[in-house]
C-alpha positions in Angstrom: 4.9 2.0 5.7 7.6 2.1 8.3 10.8 0.3 7.3 9.3 -1.8 4.5 10.0 0.9 1.9 13.7 0.5 2.6 13.5 -3.2 1.6 11.4 -2.4 -1.4 13.9 0.2 -2.6 16.8 -2.2 -2.0 15.0 -4.8 -4.1 14.5 -2.3 -7.0 18.2 -1.3 -7.1 18.5 -4.4 -9.3 18.1 -3.0 -12.8 16.9 -6.3 -14.2 14.0 -6.3 -11.6 13.2 -2.6 -12.2 13.1 -3.1 -16.0 11.0 -6.2 -15.7 8.6 -4.4 -13.4 8.2 -1.5 -15.9 7.8 -3.8 -18.9 5.2 -6.0 -17.0 3.1 -3.1 -15.7 3.3 -0.7 -18.7 3.9 -3.0 -21.7 2.3 -6.3 -20.7 5.6 -8.1 -20.8 7.0 -6.7 -24.1 10.7 -6.1 -23.6 10.7 -2.4 -24.3 13.0 -1.3 -21.4 16.4 -3.0 -21.2 18.3 -3.2 -17.9 21.5 -1.9 -19.4 19.6 1.2 -20.6 18.8 2.3 -17.0 20.8 4.7 -14.8 20.3 6.1 -11.4 18.4 9.4 -10.8 18.1 11.5 -7.8 14.7 10.7 -6.1 14.5 14.0 -4.1 12.2 16.8 -5.3 11.9 20.3 -3.8 9.4 23.1 -4.4 9.5 26.6 -3.0 6.7 29.1 -2.7 7.8 32.2 -0.9 9.3 31.0 2.4 7.6 27.6 2.2 9.7 24.7 1.0 8.1 21.4 0.1 10.2 18.3 -0.2 9.3 14.8 -1.3 11.3 11.6 -1.9 10.1 9.3 -4.6 10.6 5.6 -3.8 12.8 4.8 -6.8 13.7 6.7 -9.9 15.8 5.6 -12.9 16.6 7.2 -16.2 16.0 5.2 -19.3 18.4 4.9 -22.2 21.1 7.3 -20.8 19.6 10.2 -22.7 17.0 10.8 -20.0 14.2 10.0 -22.4 11.9 8.8 -19.6 11.9 8.8 -15.8 10.1 5.9 -14.2 9.1 6.7 -10.6 7.9 3.7 -8.6 5.7 4.6 -5.7 5.3 1.5 -3.4 2.2 1.2 -1.2 1.2 -1.3 1.4 -1.9 0.6 2.4 -4.5 2.2 0.1 -3.9 5.9 -0.2 -7.1 7.6 -1.3 -5.3 10.7 -2.4 -2.7 8.7 -4.5 -4.0 10.3 -7.7 -3.3 13.9 -6.5 0.0 12.8 -4.9 1.2 11.5 -8.3 0.0 14.7 -10.0 1.9 16.8 -7.5 5.1 14.7 -7.6 5.2 14.8 -11.4 4.6 18.5 -11.3 7.5 18.9 -8.9 9.7 16.7 -11.2 8.9 19.0 -14.2 9.5 22.1 -12.0 13.0 20.6 -11.1 13.8 20.3 -14.8 12.6 23.9 -15.5 15.0 25.2 -12.8 17.9 23.5 -14.7 16.8 25.4 -17.8 16.7 28.6 -15.9 20.2 28.1 -14.4 21.6 27.3 -17.8 20.2 30.6 -19.1 21.7 32.5 -16.2 25.1 31.0 -16.8 24.9 31.9 -20.5 24.1 35.5 -19.6 27.1 35.7 -17.3 29.6 34.1 -19.7 31.9 36.3 -21.8 31.2 36.3 -25.6 33.1 33.6 -27.3 33.6 33.8 -31.1 33.7 30.0 -31.4 30.6 29.5 -29.3 27.5 31.2 -30.7 24.8 31.8 -28.2 21.5 33.0 -29.5 20.0 36.1 -28.0 17.2 35.6 -25.6 13.8 36.8 -26.7 11.7 38.7 -24.1 9.3 35.7 -23.9 12.2 33.3 -23.2 13.6 35.6 -20.6 10.3 35.8 -18.8 9.8 32.0 -19.1 13.2 31.1 -17.8 13.7 28.7 -20.7 14.2 28.7 -24.4 11.4 27.9 -26.8 13.4 24.9 -28.0 13.9 23.4 -24.5 12.0 20.2 -24.0 11.1 18.4 -20.7 12.0 14.8 -20.0 8.7 12.8 -19.7 7.9 11.5 -16.3 6.0 8.3 -15.8 4.8 7.2 -12.4 4.1 3.6 -11.5 2.3 2.8 -8.3 2.9 -0.7 -7.0 0.3 -1.8 -4.4 1.6 -4.6 -2.0 -1.3 -4.5 0.5 -2.4 -7.9 1.8 -5.6 -7.1 3.6 -7.7 -6.1 0.5 -7.5 -5.1 -3.1 -6.9 -1.5 -4.1 -10.3 0.3 -3.6 -9.1 3.9 -4.1 -9.5 6.0 -7.2 -7.4 5.2 -10.2 -8.0 8.4 -12.1 -8.7 12.1 -11.3 -12.3 12.0 -12.6 -13.2 9.5 -9.9 -12.2 12.0 -7.2 -14.2 15.0 -8.6 -17.6 16.0 -7.3 -19.3 17.6 -10.4 -22.6 18.2 -8.6 -24.6 16.4 -11.3 -23.0 18.4 -14.1 -20.6 15.8 -15.3 -21.1 16.3 -19.0 -20.7 20.1 -18.7 -17.5 20.0 -16.5 -15.4 17.0 -17.2 -14.7 17.8 -20.9 -12.7 20.8 -19.8 -10.6 19.0 -17.2 -7.6 16.9 -18.2 -8.0 13.5 -16.6 -5.0 11.9 -14.9 -4.9 8.1 -14.7 -2.7 6.1 -12.4 -0.4 3.4 -13.7 -1.4 1.2 -10.8 -0.3 -2.4 -10.4 -2.3 -4.4 -7.8 -1.4 -8.1 -7.8 -4.9 -8.9 -6.6 -6.2 -8.2 -10.1 -4.2 -11.1 -11.6 -4.5 -14.9 -11.5 -1.0 -15.4 -13.0 2.0 -13.2 -13.6 3.3 -14.3 -17.0 3.8 -10.7 -18.0 7.0 -10.8 -15.9 10.1 -12.6 -17.1 12.3 -12.4 -14.0 11.7 -13.7 -10.5 9.0 -11.1 -10.1 6.6 -13.6 -11.5 7.0 -15.8 -8.4 7.5 -12.9 -6.1 4.0 -11.6 -6.9 2.6 -15.2 -7.1 3.6 -15.8 -3.5 2.0 -12.5 -2.4 -1.2 -13.4 -4.3 -1.7 -16.9 -3.0 0.1 -16.9 0.4 -3.3 -16.5 2.1 -4.8 -19.4 0.1 -3.0 -22.4 1.7 -3.9 -25.2 -0.7 -3.4 -23.0 -3.8 -0.1 -21.8 -2.5 1.0 -25.4 -1.8 0.2 -26.3 -5.5 2.2 -23.3 -6.7 5.2 -24.1 -4.6 5.1 -27.7 -5.8 4.7 -26.6 -9.5 7.5 -23.9 -9.3 9.7 -25.4 -6.6 12.9 -24.8 -8.6 12.0 -21.1 -9.2 11.1 -20.5 -5.6 14.4 -22.1 -4.5 16.2 -19.6 -6.8 14.6 -16.5 -5.5 17.1 -13.8 -4.5 17.8 -13.1 -0.9 16.4 -9.5 -1.3 13.1 -11.0 -2.7 12.8 -13.4 0.2 13.5 -10.8 2.8 11.0 -8.4 1.3 8.4 -11.2 1.1 8.8 -11.9 4.9 8.2 -8.2 5.6 5.1 -8.0 3.4 3.6 -11.3 4.7 4.6 -10.6 8.3 6.8 -13.7 8.7 8.9 -12.9 11.8 10.9 -16.1 12.1 11.3 -19.5 10.6 11.9 -22.6 12.7 15.4 -24.0 12.3 16.6 -20.8 10.6 19.0 -18.7 12.6 18.1 -15.0 13.1 21.2 -13.8 11.1 20.3 -16.2 8.3 16.7 -15.0 8.3 17.8 -11.4 8.2 19.9 -12.1 5.1 17.3 -14.2 3.3 19.3 -17.4 3.5 16.3 -19.8 3.8 13.8 -21.7 1.7 10.5 -20.0 0.8 8.9 -23.5 0.9 9.9 -23.8 4.6 8.7 -20.2 5.2 5.3 -21.1 3.8 5.1 -24.3 5.9 5.8 -22.2 9.0 3.1 -19.7 7.9 0.6 -22.6 7.7 1.6 -23.9 11.1 1.4 -20.4 12.6 -2.0 -20.0 11.0 -3.2 -23.3 12.5 -1.9 -22.4 16.0 -3.5 -18.9 15.7 -6.8 -20.6 14.8 -6.6 -22.9 17.8 -5.7 -19.9 20.0 -8.5 -17.9 18.7 -10.9 -20.8 19.3 -9.8 -21.2 22.9 -10.1 -17.4 23.5 -13.6 -17.4 21.9 -14.6 -20.3 24.1 -13.3 -18.6 27.2 -15.2 -15.4 26.3 -18.4 -17.4 25.7 -17.9 -19.1 29.1 -17.4 -15.7 30.8 -20.5 -14.3 29.3 -22.4 -17.5 30.3 -21.1 -17.2 33.8 -22.1 -13.5 34.0 -25.6 -14.3 32.8 -25.9 -17.1 35.3 -24.8 -14.7 38.2 -27.2 -12.1 37.0 -30.2 -14.5 36.9 -29.3 -15.6 40.4 -29.2 -12.0 41.6 -32.6 -11.2 40.0 -34.2 -14.4 41.5 -32.9 -13.5 45.0 -34.0 -9.9 44.7 -37.6 -10.9 43.8 -37.7 -13.5 46.6 -36.8 -10.8 49.2 -39.4 -8.3 47.8 -42.0 -11.1 48.0 -41.0 -12.0 51.6 -41.5 -8.4 52.7 -45.0 -8.4 51.1 -43.9 -6.2 48.1 -46.0 -6.2 45.0 -45.2 -7.5 41.5 -45.2 -3.9 40.3 -42.6 -2.9 42.9 -40.5 -5.9 41.7 -40.7 -4.7 38.1 -39.7 -1.2 39.0 -36.8 -2.4 41.1 -35.5 -4.6 38.4 -35.7 -1.8 35.9 -33.7 0.4 38.2 -31.2 -2.1 39.6 -30.5 -4.2 36.4 -31.3 -1.6 33.7 -33.9 -3.9 32.2 -36.7 -2.7 29.9 -40.2 -2.9 31.4 -41.0 -5.8 29.1 -37.9 -7.7 30.1 -38.6 -7.0 33.9 -42.2 -8.2 33.5 -40.9 -11.5 32.0 -38.5 -12.0 34.9 -41.2 -11.4 37.5 -43.5 -13.8 35.7 -40.7 -16.4 35.7 -39.4 -16.1 39.3 -42.2 -14.6 41.4 
C-alpha cells in the first residue's frame, strides 16, 4: 500500500471514528462500543520458532472497555489480498501466542518470588507447569476487521477458509472436521448507502463509493453539502490518497497536504481532470489510428511496387506470391489476393 496505510492509521487514531467503524461493520450501527471505552494497544506481534523470528504489525489495535475484553484489529487493504483469510488466522494466532507468553512470564515470576504469608499462591499442577499457564487463565478475544478501500473493483477474494480449500470432490466428508474461519470484511462496494455509520464515516465511504459516478456524486454532494464541508482534515487527506487526487486548483500545496480545502472543489477538479484525460485519450487513440493507417498505406504501396517489378522482369504470378509470403510475412491466401488486386 505504500504510504497510504500511514494516513489510514492516523485517521483511526480518533476513537470516535474507530468505535463507529466497529459498530457499523460488526453491529450494523448499534452503539455497542463507546469511544471512551477504547484504549491504545501495541500493534506489533512476534513469533519465534527455533532461530526464526516472525514479526507482523497490525494496522490499528485498540482495547475495548479498559478490561481488555476485546481487541479490534483493523487491517486496511487497497488491493485484494487472496490470502487475507490465512493472514488473519495467522495474525490472530500470534496475538493469542503473545497473551500466552504473558501467562508464562507471570508463572515464572511467581516461582521466583519468596513465600509471602499474606499472599497465597496456589501450587502449580504438573499440567499447568507444562502448559505455561494456569487452568483458570483466560485469553482476551481477538476480533479482526478487514476494511477494503480498493477503487478498481469489488473484493473478489475469499471471505472464509472453506472457499480456499481444495477438498477434491469430498466436501461433505472433509469440511465437517475443519473449523471454518470467516473474515469480518467491509467492502464499501457492497452498499448503496452508509446509514449504519453515525460519524463522518457515512460521507467518507459515500465519497469513495460514488466518486467514479460523476452525476450520482454531484447529487450526493448537493444533498449532503453541509456534512461534506464539515469533514475532518484527516478524512479529506485520506480521501485524496485513496482517489488519487494529487492537487486542487486554487489550493496551495501546504493547504492541500493539511486537508484545508473543500471536498466539493476536489470533486469538481476530479471531473475536470477526467474530462481532460478523456480528451487526451481520444487524441492519442486518433494518433495511433492514423499511424496504423499510414503504415498500412506504406505497406500496400510497397507490395504494389514489388509486384510491378516482378512483372516487368517477366516473373510469374506464383513467384510474386512466394516473394510476398517471404518479404511481407503474408499467408498464401493473403498473398494471392494481393497478386489478384495489383498484378
